[in-house]
C-alpha positions as CSV (number, residue, x, y, z in Angstrom):
1,X,0.4,-22.1,5.6
2,X,0.9,-19.8,8.6
3,X,1.8,-16.2,7.9
4,X,3.3,-13.7,10.4
5,X,3.4,-9.9,9.9
6,X,6.2,-7.8,11.5
7,X,7.9,-4.5,11.0
8,X,10.5,-4.8,8.1
9,X,14.1,-3.8,8.7
10,X,16.7,-2.3,6.4
11,X,18.0,-5.8,5.7
12,X,14.7,-6.6,4.0
13,X,14.9,-3.8,1.4
14,X,15.9,-6.0,-1.6
15,X,13.4,-8.7,-0.8
16,X,10.6,-6.1,-0.5
17,X,11.7,-4.5,-3.8
18,X,11.5,-8.0,-5.4
19,X,8.0,-8.6,-4.2
20,X,7.0,-5.1,-5.2
21,X,8.3,-5.7,-8.7
22,X,6.3,-8.9,-8.9
23,X,3.1,-7.5,-7.6
24,X,2.8,-3.9,-8.7
25,X,2.0,-4.7,-12.4
26,X,-1.0,-6.9,-11.1
27,X,-2.7,-3.8,-9.6
28,X,-2.1,-1.5,-12.7
29,X,-4.9,-0.7,-15.1
30,X,-4.9,-3.0,-18.1
31,X,-3.8,-0.2,-20.5
32,X,-0.6,0.6,-18.4
33,X,2.3,0.0,-20.7
34,X,5.2,-2.2,-19.6
35,X,7.6,0.8,-20.1
36,X,5.5,2.9,-17.7
37,X,5.4,0.1,-15.2
38,X,9.1,-0.4,-15.5
39,X,9.8,3.2,-14.9
40,X,7.5,3.3,-11.8
41,X,9.2,0.3,-10.4
42,X,12.7,1.7,-10.9
43,X,11.7,5.1,-9.4
44,X,9.6,4.1,-6.5
45,X,10.0,0.4,-5.8
46,X,13.8,-0.2,-6.1
47,X,15.9,-1.7,-3.3
48,X,17.5,1.7,-2.8
49,X,14.0,3.3,-2.4
50,X,12.9,0.7,0.0
51,X,16.1,1.4,2.0
52,X,14.9,5.1,2.2
53,X,11.3,4.0,3.2
54,X,12.6,1.7,5.9
55,X,14.7,4.6,7.5
56,X,12.0,7.2,7.1
57,X,10.6,7.9,10.6
58,X,7.2,8.9,9.0
59,X,6.9,5.4,7.4
60,X,6.0,1.9,8.8
61,X,6.8,-1.0,6.4
62,X,5.3,-4.3,7.4
63,X,6.3,-7.6,5.9
64,X,4.3,-10.8,5.7
65,X,6.4,-13.8,6.0
66,X,5.4,-17.4,5.1
67,X,7.8,-20.4,5.1
68,X,10.6,-17.9,5.7
69,X,9.9,-15.8,2.7
70,X,8.4,-12.3,2.3
71,X,5.2,-12.9,0.4
72,X,3.6,-9.5,0.9
73,X,4.0,-6.0,2.4
74,X,2.2,-3.0,3.5
75,X,3.6,0.6,3.8
76,X,2.0,3.1,6.1
77,X,2.7,6.9,5.9
78,X,2.1,8.9,9.0
79,X,1.0,12.4,8.4
80,X,-1.6,14.5,6.6
81,X,-2.1,14.2,2.9
82,X,-0.1,16.6,0.9
83,X,-2.3,16.7,-2.2
84,X,-4.8,19.6,-1.7
85,X,-7.7,17.6,-3.2
86,X,-7.0,14.5,-1.1
87,X,-6.6,16.7,2.0
88,X,-10.1,18.0,1.5
89,X,-11.6,14.6,1.1
90,X,-9.6,13.0,4.0
91,X,-11.0,15.3,6.7
92,X,-9.5,13.2,9.5
93,X,-6.7,14.7,11.6
94,X,-4.3,13.2,12.4
95,X,-4.3,10.3,9.8
96,X,-2.3,7.5,8.3
97,X,-2.2,6.6,4.7
98,X,-1.8,2.9,3.7
99,X,0.3,3.8,0.7
100,X,1.0,0.3,-0.5
101,X,-0.4,-3.3,0.2
102,X,0.7,-6.1,-2.1
103,X,0.7,-9.8,-1.8
104,X,2.5,-12.3,-4.3
105,X,0.0,-14.0,-6.7
106,X,0.7,-17.5,-5.3
107,X,-0.5,-16.3,-1.9
108,X,-3.8,-14.7,-2.9
109,X,-6.7,-16.1,-0.9
110,X,-4.4,-17.5,1.8
111,X,-5.0,-14.9,4.5
112,X,-2.0,-12.8,3.7
113,X,-3.9,-9.7,2.8
114,X,-6.2,-10.1,5.8
115,X,-3.1,-10.3,8.1
116,X,-1.5,-7.3,6.6
117,X,-4.7,-5.3,6.9
118,X,-5.1,-6.3,10.5
119,X,-1.5,-5.4,11.3
120,X,-1.8,-2.2,9.3
121,X,-4.9,-1.1,11.1
122,X,-3.3,-2.0,14.6
123,X,-0.2,0.0,13.8
124,X,-2.3,2.9,12.6
125,X,-4.2,2.8,15.9
126,X,-0.8,2.8,17.7
127,X,-0.2,6.1,16.2
128,X,-3.3,7.5,17.9
129,X,-4.8,8.7,14.6
130,X,-8.6,9.4,13.8
131,X,-8.4,6.9,10.9
132,X,-6.7,5.7,7.8
133,X,-6.9,6.3,4.1
134,X,-5.7,4.9,0.9
135,X,-5.9,5.4,-3.0
136,X,-7.0,2.5,-5.2
137,X,-7.1,2.4,-8.9
138,X,-10.8,2.8,-10.1
139,X,-10.4,-0.2,-12.3
140,X,-9.1,-2.5,-9.5
141,X,-12.5,-3.8,-8.4
142,X,-11.0,-6.8,-6.4
143,X,-9.0,-4.4,-4.1
144,X,-11.9,-2.2,-3.9
145,X,-14.1,-5.0,-2.6
146,X,-11.4,-5.9,-0.1
147,X,-11.1,-2.5,1.3
148,X,-15.0,-2.0,1.5
149,X,-15.1,-5.4,3.3
150,X,-12.8,-3.9,5.9
151,X,-14.8,-0.8,6.7
152,X,-13.3,1.7,4.2
153,X,-15.7,4.0,2.2
154,X,-15.1,6.0,-1.0
155,X,-14.8,9.7,-0.2
156,X,-13.2,11.2,-3.3
157,X,-10.7,10.7,-6.2
158,X,-7.2,11.5,-7.0
159,X,-4.9,11.1,-9.9
160,X,-1.9,8.8,-9.8
161,X,1.1,8.8,-12.1
162,X,2.6,5.5,-13.5
163,X,5.6,6.4,-15.7
164,X,4.2,8.9,-18.2
165,X,0.5,8.2,-17.7
166,X,-2.1,9.6,-15.3
167,X,-4.7,7.2,-13.8
168,X,-7.7,7.8,-11.7
169,X,-7.9,6.3,-8.1
170,X,-10.6,6.2,-5.6
171,X,-9.7,7.8,-2.2
172,X,-11.1,5.5,0.6
173,X,-11.0,6.0,4.4
174,X,-11.8,4.1,7.5
175,X,-12.6,6.1,10.6
176,X,-11.6,4.7,14.0
């Protein structure tokens, strides 16, 4: 099935939140509790928060659409890392973070992730940056393989909070 990737608009906030709520738990470490995941979704992935992301000039939200439905999304954050450890590891300036990239389970292996990655890299290049970076949970081997396949390399680690728990991410970057 063909997929198109385009910039999301404020009218997409609720649909993006629904995709986020369905996909985020799949990327969490196996020991993440349902309560912590629910807190994260409410705090970070609500329709209201997507409304904020979609109007933030430092963010680019891309949606992947198949058969008229949003089946995945990516969020780019333009600007230098604010975490001091990540800033040391990500020595590119200027840079863009791919802060989120998720695809609904029924669309895994259908080219949606590839289309989102291609569009994300193209948009980042449009920003005239030296490269992109992202964080990926150290237990999410499938995502790590995907990023390595697309030219990313591991350059460090960071902690990531889900609810009340801290998890370890690999920091990965791709130089343009």
